[in-house]
mmCIF file of the N, C-alpha and C atoms, coordinates in Angstrom:
data_MODEL
# 
_entry.id   MODEL 
# 
loop_
_atom_site.group_PDB 
_atom_site.id 
_atom_site.type_symbol 
_atom_site.label_atom_id 
_atom_site.label_alt_id 
_atom_site.label_comp_id 
_atom_site.label_asym_id 
_atom_site.label_entity_id 
_atom_site.label_seq_id 
_atom_site.pdbx_PDB_ins_code 
_atom_site.Cartn_x 
_atom_site.Cartn_y 
_atom_site.Cartn_z 
_atom_site.occupancy 
_atom_site.B_iso_or_equiv 
_atom_site.pdbx_formal_charge 
_atom_site.auth_seq_id 
_atom_site.auth_comp_id 
_atom_site.auth_asym_id 
_atom_site.auth_atom_id 
_atom_site.pdbx_PDB_model_num 
ATOM 1   N N  . MET A 1 1  ? 0.837  -1.176 0.000  1.00 0.00 ? 1  MET A N  1 
ATOM 2   C CA . MET A 1 1  ? 0.000  0.000  0.000  1.00 0.00 ? 1  MET A CA 1 
ATOM 3   C C  . MET A 1 1  ? 0.876  1.230  0.000  1.00 0.00 ? 1  MET A C  1 
ATOM 4   N N  . LYS A 1 2  ? 0.364  2.311  -0.525 1.00 0.00 ? 2  LYS A N  1 
ATOM 5   C CA . LYS A 1 2  ? 1.076  3.587  -0.504 1.00 0.00 ? 2  LYS A CA 1 
ATOM 6   C C  . LYS A 1 2  ? 0.665  4.370  0.737  1.00 0.00 ? 2  LYS A C  1 
ATOM 7   N N  . VAL A 1 3  ? 1.678  4.952  1.397  1.00 0.00 ? 3  VAL A N  1 
ATOM 8   C CA . VAL A 1 3  ? 1.462  5.757  2.596  1.00 0.00 ? 3  VAL A CA 1 
ATOM 9   C C  . VAL A 1 3  ? 2.246  7.052  2.433  1.00 0.00 ? 3  VAL A C  1 
ATOM 10  N N  . GLN A 1 4  ? 1.611  8.165  2.749  1.00 0.00 ? 4  GLN A N  1 
ATOM 11  C CA . GLN A 1 4  ? 2.274  9.468  2.717  1.00 0.00 ? 4  GLN A CA 1 
ATOM 12  C C  . GLN A 1 4  ? 2.872  9.719  4.096  1.00 0.00 ? 4  GLN A C  1 
ATOM 13  N N  . LEU A 1 5  ? 4.165  9.990  4.168  1.00 0.00 ? 5  LEU A N  1 
ATOM 14  C CA . LEU A 1 5  ? 4.834  10.250 5.439  1.00 0.00 ? 5  LEU A CA 1 
ATOM 15  C C  . LEU A 1 5  ? 5.163  11.728 5.559  1.00 0.00 ? 5  LEU A C  1 
ATOM 16  N N  . ARG A 1 6  ? 5.021  12.233 6.778  1.00 0.00 ? 6  ARG A N  1 
ATOM 17  C CA . ARG A 1 6  ? 5.386  13.618 7.071  1.00 0.00 ? 6  ARG A CA 1 
ATOM 18  C C  . ARG A 1 6  ? 6.270  13.595 8.312  1.00 0.00 ? 6  ARG A C  1 
ATOM 19  N N  . TYR A 1 7  ? 7.333  14.376 8.273  1.00 0.00 ? 7  TYR A N  1 
ATOM 20  C CA . TYR A 1 7  ? 8.279  14.473 9.382  1.00 0.00 ? 7  TYR A CA 1 
ATOM 21  C C  . TYR A 1 7  ? 8.318  15.921 9.848  1.00 0.00 ? 7  TYR A C  1 
ATOM 22  N N  . PHE A 1 8  ? 8.378  16.125 11.168 1.00 0.00 ? 8  PHE A N  1 
ATOM 23  C CA . PHE A 1 8  ? 8.355  17.458 11.731 1.00 0.00 ? 8  PHE A CA 1 
ATOM 24  C C  . PHE A 1 8  ? 9.527  17.691 12.681 1.00 0.00 ? 8  PHE A C  1 
ATOM 25  N N  . ALA A 1 9  ? 9.888  18.960 12.820 1.00 0.00 ? 9  ALA A N  1 
ATOM 26  C CA . ALA A 1 9  ? 10.873 19.454 13.791 1.00 0.00 ? 9  ALA A CA 1 
ATOM 27  C C  . ALA A 1 9  ? 12.202 18.708 13.659 1.00 0.00 ? 9  ALA A C  1 
ATOM 28  N N  . ALA A 1 10 ? 12.752 18.233 14.775 1.00 0.00 ? 10 ALA A N  1 
ATOM 29  C CA . ALA A 1 10 ? 14.078 17.610 14.774 1.00 0.00 ? 10 ALA A CA 1 
ATOM 30  C C  . ALA A 1 10 ? 14.125 16.366 13.901 1.00 0.00 ? 10 ALA A C  1 
ATOM 31  N N  . ILE A 1 11 ? 13.015 15.661 13.766 1.00 0.00 ? 11 ILE A N  1 
ATOM 32  C CA . ILE A 1 11 ? 12.997 14.463 12.915 1.00 0.00 ? 11 ILE A CA 1 
ATOM 33  C C  . ILE A 1 11 ? 13.164 14.877 11.456 1.00 0.00 ? 11 ILE A C  1 
ATOM 34  N N  . ARG A 1 12 ? 12.469 15.912 11.040 1.00 0.00 ? 12 ARG A N  1 
ATOM 35  C CA . ARG A 1 12 ? 12.615 16.419 9.676  1.00 0.00 ? 12 ARG A CA 1 
ATOM 36  C C  . ARG A 1 12 ? 14.045 16.875 9.425  1.00 0.00 ? 12 ARG A C  1 
ATOM 37  N N  . GLU A 1 13 ? 14.612 17.576 10.378 1.00 0.00 ? 13 GLU A N  1 
ATOM 38  C CA . GLU A 1 13 ? 15.990 18.048 10.226 1.00 0.00 ? 13 GLU A CA 1 
ATOM 39  C C  . GLU A 1 13 ? 16.971 16.887 10.111 1.00 0.00 ? 13 GLU A C  1 
ATOM 40  N N  . ALA A 1 14 ? 16.800 15.861 10.913 1.00 0.00 ? 14 ALA A N  1 
ATOM 41  C CA . ALA A 1 14 ? 17.703 14.714 10.889 1.00 0.00 ? 14 ALA A CA 1 
ATOM 42  C C  . ALA A 1 14 ? 17.599 13.942 9.572  1.00 0.00 ? 14 ALA A C  1 
ATOM 43  N N  . ILE A 1 15 ? 16.380 13.730 9.108  1.00 0.00 ? 15 ILE A N  1 
ATOM 44  C CA . ILE A 1 15 ? 16.155 12.940 7.889  1.00 0.00 ? 15 ILE A CA 1 
ATOM 45  C C  . ILE A 1 15 ? 16.444 13.762 6.642  1.00 0.00 ? 15 ILE A C  1 
ATOM 46  N N  . GLY A 1 16 ? 16.264 15.063 6.741  1.00 0.00 ? 16 GLY A N  1 
ATOM 47  C CA . GLY A 1 16 ? 16.583 15.932 5.614  1.00 0.00 ? 16 GLY A CA 1 
ATOM 48  C C  . GLY A 1 16 ? 15.460 16.142 4.620  1.00 0.00 ? 16 GLY A C  1 
ATOM 49  N N  . GLN A 1 17 ? 14.242 15.788 5.019  1.00 0.00 ? 17 GLN A N  1 
ATOM 50  C CA . GLN A 1 17 ? 13.071 16.030 4.169  1.00 0.00 ? 17 GLN A CA 1 
ATOM 51  C C  . GLN A 1 17 ? 11.822 16.070 5.036  1.00 0.00 ? 17 GLN A C  1 
ATOM 52  N N  . GLY A 1 18 ? 10.805 16.751 4.542  1.00 0.00 ? 18 GLY A N  1 
ATOM 53  C CA . GLY A 1 18 ? 9.568  16.889 5.291  1.00 0.00 ? 18 GLY A CA 1 
ATOM 54  C C  . GLY A 1 18 ? 8.507  15.877 4.935  1.00 0.00 ? 18 GLY A C  1 
ATOM 55  N N  . THR A 1 19 ? 8.549  15.377 3.705  1.00 0.00 ? 19 THR A N  1 
ATOM 56  C CA . THR A 1 19 ? 7.536  14.412 3.266  1.00 0.00 ? 19 THR A CA 1 
ATOM 57  C C  . THR A 1 19 ? 8.155  13.396 2.324  1.00 0.00 ? 19 THR A C  1 
ATOM 58  N N  . GLU A 1 20 ? 7.508  12.250 2.252  1.00 0.00 ? 20 GLU A N  1 
ATOM 59  C CA . GLU A 1 20 ? 7.835  11.247 1.248  1.00 0.00 ? 20 GLU A CA 1 
ATOM 60  C C  . GLU A 1 20 ? 6.673  10.261 1.155  1.00 0.00 ? 20 GLU A C  1 
ATOM 61  N N  . GLU A 1 21 ? 6.555  9.638  0.026  1.00 0.00 ? 21 GLU A N  1 
ATOM 62  C CA . GLU A 1 21 ? 5.558  8.597  -0.162 1.00 0.00 ? 21 GLU A CA 1 
ATOM 63  C C  . GLU A 1 21 ? 6.288  7.271  -0.229 1.00 0.00 ? 21 GLU A C  1 
ATOM 64  N N  . VAL A 1 22 ? 5.792  6.277  0.507  1.00 0.00 ? 22 VAL A N  1 
ATOM 65  C CA . VAL A 1 22 ? 6.421  4.961  0.507  1.00 0.00 ? 22 VAL A CA 1 
ATOM 66  C C  . VAL A 1 22 ? 5.417  3.893  0.133  1.00 0.00 ? 22 VAL A C  1 
ATOM 67  N N  . GLN A 1 23 ? 5.933  2.849  -0.436 1.00 0.00 ? 23 GLN A N  1 
ATOM 68  C CA . GLN A 1 23 ? 5.167  1.633  -0.696 1.00 0.00 ? 23 GLN A CA 1 
ATOM 69  C C  . GLN A 1 23 ? 5.563  0.669  0.416  1.00 0.00 ? 23 GLN A C  1 
ATOM 70  N N  . THR A 1 24 ? 4.599  0.135  1.155  1.00 0.00 ? 24 THR A N  1 
ATOM 71  C CA . THR A 1 24 ? 4.914  -0.697 2.314  1.00 0.00 ? 24 THR A CA 1 
ATOM 72  C C  . THR A 1 24 ? 3.997  -1.908 2.416  1.00 0.00 ? 24 THR A C  1 
ATOM 73  N N  . GLN A 1 25 ? 4.504  -2.924 3.091  1.00 0.00 ? 25 GLN A N  1 
ATOM 74  C CA . GLN A 1 25 ? 3.703  -4.093 3.444  1.00 0.00 ? 25 GLN A CA 1 
ATOM 75  C C  . GLN A 1 25 ? 3.335  -4.057 4.929  1.00 0.00 ? 25 GLN A C  1 
ATOM 76  N N  . SER A 1 26 ? 3.782  -3.026 5.630  1.00 0.00 ? 26 SER A N  1 
ATOM 77  C CA . SER A 1 26 ? 3.498  -2.889 7.061  1.00 0.00 ? 26 SER A CA 1 
ATOM 78  C C  . SER A 1 26 ? 2.004  -2.710 7.280  1.00 0.00 ? 26 SER A C  1 
ATOM 79  N N  . HIS A 1 27 ? 1.542  -3.248 8.415  1.00 0.00 ? 27 HIS A N  1 
ATOM 80  C CA . HIS A 1 27 ? 0.121  -3.164 8.740  1.00 0.00 ? 27 HIS A CA 1 
ATOM 81  C C  . HIS A 1 27 ? -0.195 -2.152 9.835  1.00 0.00 ? 27 HIS A C  1 
ATOM 82  N N  . THR A 1 28 ? 0.818  -1.810 10.647 1.00 0.00 ? 28 THR A N  1 
ATOM 83  C CA . THR A 1 28 ? 0.594  -0.889 11.763 1.00 0.00 ? 28 THR A CA 1 
ATOM 84  C C  . THR A 1 28 ? 1.636  0.220  11.749 1.00 0.00 ? 28 THR A C  1 
ATOM 85  N N  . VAL A 1 29 ? 1.364  1.237  12.546 1.00 0.00 ? 29 VAL A N  1 
ATOM 86  C CA . VAL A 1 29 ? 2.300  2.350  12.697 1.00 0.00 ? 29 VAL A CA 1 
ATOM 87  C C  . VAL A 1 29 ? 3.649  1.828  13.198 1.00 0.00 ? 29 VAL A C  1 
ATOM 88  N N  . ALA A 1 30 ? 3.640  0.948  14.180 1.00 0.00 ? 30 ALA A N  1 
ATOM 89  C CA . ALA A 1 30 ? 4.887  0.409  14.739 1.00 0.00 ? 30 ALA A CA 1 
ATOM 90  C C  . ALA A 1 30 ? 5.684  -0.358 13.693 1.00 0.00 ? 30 ALA A C  1 
ATOM 91  N N  . GLU A 1 31 ? 5.008  -1.144 12.879 1.00 0.00 ? 31 GLU A N  1 
ATOM 92  C CA . GLU A 1 31 ? 5.704  -1.904 11.839 1.00 0.00 ? 31 GLU A CA 1 
ATOM 93  C C  . GLU A 1 31 ? 6.358  -0.977 10.826 1.00 0.00 ? 31 GLU A C  1 
ATOM 94  N N  . LEU A 1 32 ? 5.675  0.094  10.449 1.00 0.00 ? 32 LEU A N  1 
ATOM 95  C CA . LEU A 1 32 ? 6.243  1.021  9.477  1.00 0.00 ? 32 LEU A CA 1 
ATOM 96  C C  . LEU A 1 32 ? 7.402  1.803  10.089 1.00 0.00 ? 32 LEU A C  1 
ATOM 97  N N  . ARG A 1 33 ? 7.275  2.178  11.347 1.00 0.00 ? 33 ARG A N  1 
ATOM 98  C CA . ARG A 1 33 ? 8.394  2.857  12.016 1.00 0.00 ? 33 ARG A CA 1 
ATOM 99  C C  . ARG A 1 33 ? 9.626  1.959  12.004 1.00 0.00 ? 33 ARG A C  1 
ATOM 100 N N  . GLU A 1 34 ? 9.447  0.679  12.285 1.00 0.00 ? 34 GLU A N  1 
ATOM 101 C CA . GLU A 1 34 ? 10.569 -0.267 12.271 1.00 0.00 ? 34 GLU A CA 1 
ATOM 102 C C  . GLU A 1 34 ? 11.139 -0.414 10.862 1.00 0.00 ? 34 GLU A C  1 
ATOM 103 N N  . GLU A 1 35 ? 10.278 -0.480 9.871  1.00 0.00 ? 35 GLU A N  1 
ATOM 104 C CA . GLU A 1 35 ? 10.728 -0.567 8.472  1.00 0.00 ? 35 GLU A CA 1 
ATOM 105 C C  . GLU A 1 35 ? 11.600 0.642  8.116  1.00 0.00 ? 35 GLU A C  1 
ATOM 106 N N  . LEU A 1 36 ? 11.170 1.817  8.520  1.00 0.00 ? 36 LEU A N  1 
ATOM 107 C CA . LEU A 1 36 ? 11.943 3.026  8.251  1.00 0.00 ? 36 LEU A CA 1 
ATOM 108 C C  . LEU A 1 36 ? 13.258 3.010  9.028  1.00 0.00 ? 36 LEU A C  1 
ATOM 109 N N  . ARG A 1 37 ? 13.212 2.594  10.281 1.00 0.00 ? 37 ARG A N  1 
ATOM 110 C CA . ARG A 1 37 ? 14.413 2.534  11.105 1.00 0.00 ? 37 ARG A CA 1 
ATOM 111 C C  . ARG A 1 37 ? 15.471 1.628  10.482 1.00 0.00 ? 37 ARG A C  1 
ATOM 112 N N  . LEU A 1 38 ? 15.018 0.542  9.868  1.00 0.00 ? 38 LEU A N  1 
ATOM 113 C CA . LEU A 1 38 ? 15.943 -0.414 9.256  1.00 0.00 ? 38 LEU A CA 1 
ATOM 114 C C  . LEU A 1 38 ? 16.615 0.133  8.000  1.00 0.00 ? 38 LEU A C  1 
ATOM 115 N N  . ARG A 1 39 ? 16.190 1.282  7.521  1.00 0.00 ? 39 ARG A N  1 
ATOM 116 C CA . ARG A 1 39 ? 16.898 1.933  6.417  1.00 0.00 ? 39 ARG A CA 1 
ATOM 117 C C  . ARG A 1 39 ? 18.301 2.346  6.843  1.00 0.00 ? 39 ARG A C  1 
ATOM 118 N N  . GLY A 1 40 ? 18.465 2.517  8.153  1.00 0.00 ? 40 GLY A N  1 
ATOM 119 C CA . GLY A 1 40 ? 19.766 2.915  8.692  1.00 0.00 ? 40 GLY A CA 1 
ATOM 120 C C  . GLY A 1 40 ? 19.961 4.415  8.661  1.00 0.00 ? 40 GLY A C  1 
ATOM 121 N N  . GLY A 1 41 ? 21.180 4.836  8.943  1.00 0.00 ? 41 GLY A N  1 
ATOM 122 C CA . GLY A 1 41 ? 21.540 6.246  8.892  1.00 0.00 ? 41 GLY A CA 1 
ATOM 123 C C  . GLY A 1 41 ? 20.663 7.122  9.748  1.00 0.00 ? 41 GLY A C  1 
ATOM 124 N N  . ALA A 1 42 ? 20.239 8.246  9.176  1.00 0.00 ? 42 ALA A N  1 
ATOM 125 C CA . ALA A 1 42 ? 19.439 9.228  9.906  1.00 0.00 ? 42 ALA A CA 1 
ATOM 126 C C  . ALA A 1 42 ? 18.094 8.653  10.346 1.00 0.00 ? 42 ALA A C  1 
ATOM 127 N N  . TYR A 1 43 ? 17.519 7.747  9.539  1.00 0.00 ? 43 TYR A N  1 
ATOM 128 C CA . TYR A 1 43 ? 16.244 7.129  9.923  1.00 0.00 ? 43 TYR A CA 1 
ATOM 129 C C  . TYR A 1 43 ? 16.413 6.311  11.200 1.00 0.00 ? 43 TYR A C  1 
ATOM 130 N N  . ALA A 1 44 ? 17.496 5.529  11.260 1.00 0.00 ? 44 ALA A N  1 
ATOM 131 C CA . ALA A 1 44 ? 17.741 4.685  12.433 1.00 0.00 ? 44 ALA A CA 1 
ATOM 132 C C  . ALA A 1 44 ? 17.892 5.522  13.694 1.00 0.00 ? 44 ALA A C  1 
ATOM 133 N N  . GLU A 1 45 ? 18.564 6.644  13.571 1.00 0.00 ? 45 GLU A N  1 
ATOM 134 C CA . GLU A 1 45 ? 18.779 7.498  14.734 1.00 0.00 ? 45 GLU A CA 1 
ATOM 135 C C  . GLU A 1 45 ? 17.504 8.246  15.126 1.00 0.00 ? 45 GLU A C  1 
ATOM 136 N N  . ALA A 1 46 ? 16.847 8.871  14.168 1.00 0.00 ? 46 ALA A N  1 
ATOM 137 C CA . ALA A 1 46 ? 15.674 9.699  14.465 1.00 0.00 ? 46 ALA A CA 1 
ATOM 138 C C  . ALA A 1 46 ? 14.480 8.880  14.955 1.00 0.00 ? 46 ALA A C  1 
ATOM 139 N N  . LEU A 1 47 ? 14.371 7.629  14.487 1.00 0.00 ? 47 LEU A N  1 
ATOM 140 C CA . LEU A 1 47 ? 13.209 6.797  14.828 1.00 0.00 ? 47 LEU A CA 1 
ATOM 141 C C  . LEU A 1 47 ? 13.578 5.608  15.711 1.00 0.00 ? 47 LEU A C  1 
ATOM 142 N N  . ALA A 1 48 ? 14.724 5.682  16.380 1.00 0.00 ? 48 ALA A N  1 
ATOM 143 C CA . ALA A 1 48 ? 15.233 4.587  17.203 1.00 0.00 ? 48 ALA A CA 1 
ATOM 144 C C  . ALA A 1 48 ? 14.225 4.155  18.263 1.00 0.00 ? 48 ALA A C  1 
ATOM 145 N N  . GLN A 1 49 ? 14.251 2.860  18.571 1.00 0.00 ? 49 GLN A N  1 
ATOM 146 C CA . GLN A 1 49 ? 13.424 2.351  19.656 1.00 0.00 ? 49 GLN A CA 1 
ATOM 147 C C  . GLN A 1 49 ? 13.850 3.038  20.940 1.00 0.00 ? 49 GLN A C  1 
ATOM 148 N N  . GLY A 1 50 ? 12.909 3.392  21.764 1.00 0.00 ? 50 GLY A N  1 
ATOM 149 C CA . GLY A 1 50 ? 13.206 4.076  23.005 1.00 0.00 ? 50 GLY A CA 1 
ATOM 150 C C  . GLY A 1 50 ? 13.240 5.591  22.872 1.00 0.00 ? 50 GLY A C  1 
ATOM 151 N N  . ARG A 1 51 ? 13.336 6.081  21.644 1.00 0.00 ? 51 ARG A N  1 
ATOM 152 C CA . ARG A 1 51 ? 13.312 7.529  21.422 1.00 0.00 ? 51 ARG A CA 1 
ATOM 153 C C  . ARG A 1 51 ? 11.852 7.981  21.436 1.00 0.00 ? 51 ARG A C  1 
ATOM 154 N N  . ALA A 1 52 ? 11.597 9.072  22.136 1.00 0.00 ? 52 ALA A N  1 
ATOM 155 C CA . ALA A 1 52 ? 10.234 9.593  22.213 1.00 0.00 ? 52 ALA A CA 1 
ATOM 156 C C  . ALA A 1 52 ? 9.845  10.199 20.874 1.00 0.00 ? 52 ALA A C  1 
ATOM 157 N N  . VAL A 1 53 ? 8.912  9.543  20.212 1.00 0.00 ? 53 VAL A N  1 
ATOM 158 C CA . VAL A 1 53 ? 8.397  10.009 18.924 1.00 0.00 ? 53 VAL A CA 1 
ATOM 159 C C  . VAL A 1 53 ? 6.884  9.866  18.967 1.00 0.00 ? 53 VAL A C  1 
ATOM 160 N N  . ARG A 1 54 ? 6.188  10.939 18.670 1.00 0.00 ? 54 ARG A N  1 
ATOM 161 C CA . ARG A 1 54 ? 4.720  10.897 18.592 1.00 0.00 ? 54 ARG A CA 1 
ATOM 162 C C  . ARG A 1 54 ? 4.320  10.634 17.156 1.00 0.00 ? 54 ARG A C  1 
ATOM 163 N N  . THR A 1 55 ? 3.151  10.065 16.967 1.00 0.00 ? 55 THR A N  1 
ATOM 164 C CA . THR A 1 55 ? 2.646  9.796  15.623 1.00 0.00 ? 55 THR A CA 1 
ATOM 165 C C  . THR A 1 55 ? 1.201  10.238 15.506 1.00 0.00 ? 55 THR A C  1 
ATOM 166 N N  . ALA A 1 56 ? 0.855  10.651 14.303 1.00 0.00 ? 56 ALA A N  1 
ATOM 167 C CA . ALA A 1 56 ? -0.531 11.005 13.990 1.00 0.00 ? 56 ALA A CA 1 
ATOM 168 C C  . ALA A 1 56 ? -0.899 10.326 12.681 1.00 0.00 ? 56 ALA A C  1 
ATOM 169 N N  . LEU A 1 57 ? -2.018 9.655  12.679 1.00 0.00 ? 57 LEU A N  1 
ATOM 170 C CA . LEU A 1 57 ? -2.523 8.979  11.495 1.00 0.00 ? 57 LEU A CA 1 
ATOM 171 C C  . LEU A 1 57 ? -3.710 9.778  10.982 1.00 0.00 ? 57 LEU A C  1 
ATOM 172 N N  . ASP A 1 58 ? -3.591 10.255 9.758  1.00 0.00 ? 58 ASP A N  1 
ATOM 173 C CA . ASP A 1 58 ? -4.622 11.113 9.171  1.00 0.00 ? 58 ASP A CA 1 
ATOM 174 C C  . ASP A 1 58 ? -4.971 12.279 10.098 1.00 0.00 ? 58 ASP A C  1 
ATOM 175 N N  . GLN A 1 59 ? -3.927 12.889 10.660 1.00 0.00 ? 59 GLN A N  1 
ATOM 176 C CA . GLN A 1 59 ? -3.994 14.094 11.487 1.00 0.00 ? 59 GLN A CA 1 
ATOM 177 C C  . GLN A 1 59 ? -4.643 13.890 12.850 1.00 0.00 ? 59 GLN A C  1 
ATOM 178 N N  . VAL A 1 60 ? -4.664 12.637 13.335 1.00 0.00 ? 60 VAL A N  1 
ATOM 179 C CA . VAL A 1 60 ? -5.177 12.330 14.665 1.00 0.00 ? 60 VAL A CA 1 
ATOM 180 C C  . VAL A 1 60 ? -4.094 11.553 15.415 1.00 0.00 ? 60 VAL A C  1 
ATOM 181 N N  . LEU A 1 61 ? -3.736 12.020 16.622 1.00 0.00 ? 61 LEU A N  1 
ATOM 182 C CA . LEU A 1 61 ? -2.739 11.298 17.408 1.00 0.00 ? 61 LEU A CA 1 
ATOM 183 C C  . LEU A 1 61 ? -3.126 9.840  17.522 1.00 0.00 ? 61 LEU A C  1 
ATOM 184 N N  . CYS A 1 62 ? -2.119 8.961  17.439 1.00 0.00 ? 62 CYS A N  1 
ATOM 185 C CA . CYS A 1 62 ? -2.433 7.532  17.453 1.00 0.00 ? 62 CYS A CA 1 
ATOM 186 C C  . CYS A 1 62 ? -1.396 6.744  18.224 1.00 0.00 ? 62 CYS A C  1 
ATOM 187 N N  . GLU A 1 63 ? -1.747 5.527  18.542 1.00 0.00 ? 63 GLU A N  1 
ATOM 188 C CA . GLU A 1 63 ? -0.863 4.580  19.214 1.00 0.00 ? 63 GLU A CA 1 
ATOM 189 C C  . GLU A 1 63 ? -0.079 3.794  18.171 1.00 0.00 ? 63 GLU A C  1 
ATOM 190 N N  . PRO A 1 64 ? 1.019  3.163  18.568 1.00 0.00 ? 64 PRO A N  1 
ATOM 191 C CA . PRO A 1 64 ? 1.804  2.357  17.630 1.00 0.00 ? 64 PRO A CA 1 
ATOM 192 C C  . PRO A 1 64 ? 1.019  1.198  17.009 1.00 0.00 ? 64 PRO A C  1 
ATOM 193 N N  . THR A 1 65 ? -0.029 0.757  17.670 1.00 0.00 ? 65 THR A N  1 
ATOM 194 C CA . THR A 1 65 ? -0.824 -0.362 17.162 1.00 0.00 ? 65 THR A CA 1 
ATOM 195 C C  . THR A 1 65 ? -1.865 0.055  16.127 1.00 0.00 ? 65 THR A C  1 
ATOM 196 N N  . ALA A 1 66 ? -1.975 1.345  15.850 1.00 0.00 ? 66 ALA A N  1 
ATOM 197 C CA . ALA A 1 66 ? -2.986 1.829  14.893 1.00 0.00 ? 66 ALA A CA 1 
ATOM 198 C C  . ALA A 1 66 ? -2.749 1.198  13.520 1.00 0.00 ? 66 ALA A C  1 
ATOM 199 N N  . PRO A 1 67 ? -3.803 0.722  12.885 1.00 0.00 ? 67 PRO A N  1 
ATOM 200 C CA . PRO A 1 67 ? -3.664 0.097  11.569 1.00 0.00 ? 67 PRO A CA 1 
ATOM 201 C C  . PRO A 1 67 ? -3.531 1.130  10.454 1.00 0.00 ? 67 PRO A C  1 
ATOM 202 N N  . LEU A 1 68 ? -2.666 0.834  9.516  1.00 0.00 ? 68 LEU A N  1 
ATOM 203 C CA . LEU A 1 68 ? -2.496 1.679  8.336  1.00 0.00 ? 68 LEU A CA 1 
ATOM 204 C C  . LEU A 1 68 ? -3.507 1.289  7.271  1.00 0.00 ? 68 LEU A C  1 
ATOM 205 N N  . HIS A 1 69 ? -3.783 2.193  6.347  1.00 0.00 ? 69 HIS A N  1 
ATOM 206 C CA . HIS A 1 69 ? -4.663 1.888  5.221  1.00 0.00 ? 69 HIS A CA 1 
ATOM 207 C C  . HIS A 1 69 ? -4.149 2.603  3.986  1.00 0.00 ? 69 HIS A C  1 
ATOM 208 N N  . GLU A 1 70 ? -4.522 2.118  2.847  1.00 0.00 ? 70 GLU A N  1 
ATOM 209 C CA . GLU A 1 70 ? -4.085 2.683  1.568  1.00 0.00 ? 70 GLU A CA 1 
ATOM 210 C C  . GLU A 1 70 ? -4.332 4.188  1.531  1.00 0.00 ? 70 GLU A C  1 
ATOM 211 N N  . GLY A 1 71 ? -3.277 4.929  1.192  1.00 0.00 ? 71 GLY A N  1 
ATOM 212 C CA . GLY A 1 71 ? -3.403 6.372  1.023  1.00 0.00 ? 71 GLY A CA 1 
ATOM 213 C C  . GLY A 1 71 ? -3.392 7.181  2.296  1.00 0.00 ? 71 GLY A C  1 
ATOM 214 N N  . CYS A 1 72 ? -3.164 6.544  3.433  1.00 0.00 ? 72 CYS A N  1 
ATOM 215 C CA . CYS A 1 72 ? -3.176 7.298  4.693  1.00 0.00 ? 72 CYS A CA 1 
ATOM 216 C C  . CYS A 1 72 ? -1.959 8.210  4.802  1.00 0.00 ? 72 CYS A C  1 
ATOM 217 N N  . GLU A 1 73 ? -2.056 9.159  5.720  1.00 0.00 ? 73 GLU A N  1 
ATOM 218 C CA . GLU A 1 73 ? -0.954 10.066 6.021  1.00 0.00 ? 73 GLU A CA 1 
ATOM 219 C C  . GLU A 1 73 ? -0.485 9.769  7.442  1.00 0.00 ? 73 GLU A C  1 
ATOM 220 N N  . LEU A 1 74 ? 0.802  9.484  7.582  1.00 0.00 ? 74 LEU A N  1 
ATOM 221 C CA . LEU A 1 74 ? 1.382  9.205  8.886  1.00 0.00 ? 74 LEU A CA 1 
ATOM 222 C C  . LEU A 1 74 ? 2.443  10.251 9.180  1.00 0.00 ? 74 LEU A C  1 
ATOM 223 N N  . ALA A 1 75 ? 2.289  10.937 10.298 1.00 0.00 ? 75 ALA A N  1 
ATOM 224 C CA . ALA A 1 75 ? 3.233  11.987 10.686 1.00 0.00 ? 75 ALA A CA 1 
ATOM 225 C C  . ALA A 1 75 ? 4.030  11.542 11.899 1.00 0.00 ? 75 ALA A C  1 
ATOM 226 N N  . PHE A 1 76 ? 5.326  11.861 11.883 1.00 0.00 ? 76 PHE A N  1 
ATOM 227 C CA . PHE A 1 76 ? 6.227  11.589 12.994 1.00 0.00 ? 76 PHE A CA 1 
ATOM 228 C C  . PHE A 1 76 ? 6.725  12.924 13.532 1.00 0.00 ? 76 PHE A C  1 
ATOM 229 N N  . PHE A 1 77 ? 6.662  13.107 14.860 1.00 0.00 ? 77 PHE A N  1 
ATOM 230 C CA . PHE A 1 77 ? 7.159  14.347 15.431 1.00 0.00 ? 77 PHE A CA 1 
ATOM 231 C C  . PHE A 1 77 ? 7.577  14.116 16.882 1.00 0.00 ? 77 PHE A C  1 
ATOM 232 N N  . PRO A 1 78 ? 8.518  14.928 17.364 1.00 0.00 ? 78 PRO A N  1 
ATOM 233 C CA . PRO A 1 78 ? 8.932  14.790 18.764 1.00 0.00 ? 78 PRO A CA 1 
ATOM 234 C C  . PRO A 1 78 ? 7.846  15.309 19.689 1.00 0.00 ? 78 PRO A C  1 
ATOM 235 N N  . PRO A 1 79 ? 7.834  14.840 20.944 1.00 0.00 ? 79 PRO A N  1 
ATOM 236 C CA . PRO A 1 79 ? 6.875  15.381 21.913 1.00 0.00 ? 79 PRO A CA 1 
ATOM 237 C C  . PRO A 1 79 ? 7.069  16.878 22.051 1.00 0.00 ? 79 PRO A C  1 
ATOM 238 N N  . VAL A 1 80 ? 5.995  17.574 22.298 1.00 0.00 ? 80 VAL A N  1 
ATOM 239 C CA . VAL A 1 80 ? 6.056  19.031 22.416 1.00 0.00 ? 80 VAL A CA 1 
ATOM 240 C C  . VAL A 1 80 ? 5.646  19.386 23.849 1.00 0.00 ? 80 VAL A C  1 
ATOM 241 N N  . THR A 1 81 ? 6.409  20.292 24.423 1.00 0.00 ? 81 THR A N  1 
ATOM 242 C CA . THR A 1 81 ? 6.035  20.783 25.753 1.00 0.00 ? 81 THR A CA 1 
ATOM 243 C C  . THR A 1 81 ? 5.846  22.283 25.672 1.00 0.00 ? 81 THR A C  1 
ATOM 244 N N  . GLY A 1 82 ? 5.087  22.790 26.556 1.00 0.00 ? 82 GLY A N  1 
ATOM 245 C CA . GLY A 1 82 ? 4.846  24.232 26.573 1.00 0.00 ? 82 GLY A CA 1 
ATOM 246 C C  . GLY A 1 82 ? 4.846  24.726 28.003 1.00 0.00 ? 82 GLY A C  1 
ATOM 247 N N  . GLY A 1 83 ? 4.760  25.990 28.121 1.00 0.00 ? 83 GLY A N  1 
ATOM 248 C CA . GLY A 1 83 ? 4.759  26.475 29.477 1.00 0.00 ? 83 GLY A CA 1 
ATOM 249 C C  . GLY A 1 83 ? 4.336  27.883 29.588 1.00 0.00 ? 83 GLY A C  1 
# 
């Protein structure tokens, strides 16, 4: 399936792009994150296990177990704090 990816803030800076479209066999957000991490390099560092990364599926915050679907948009971004 095709999935549109969006990267924000430090993740975008590390990867060097804000968006990309991927063809994937992953079924969940966690599976796709792992697939991207296995690319190595900046992906491995920015999306490493244990690193705090938030995700939104079709512009709604989601859990790693959220199922992907054809044409969905998945965004990765660091946690945001305010004060």
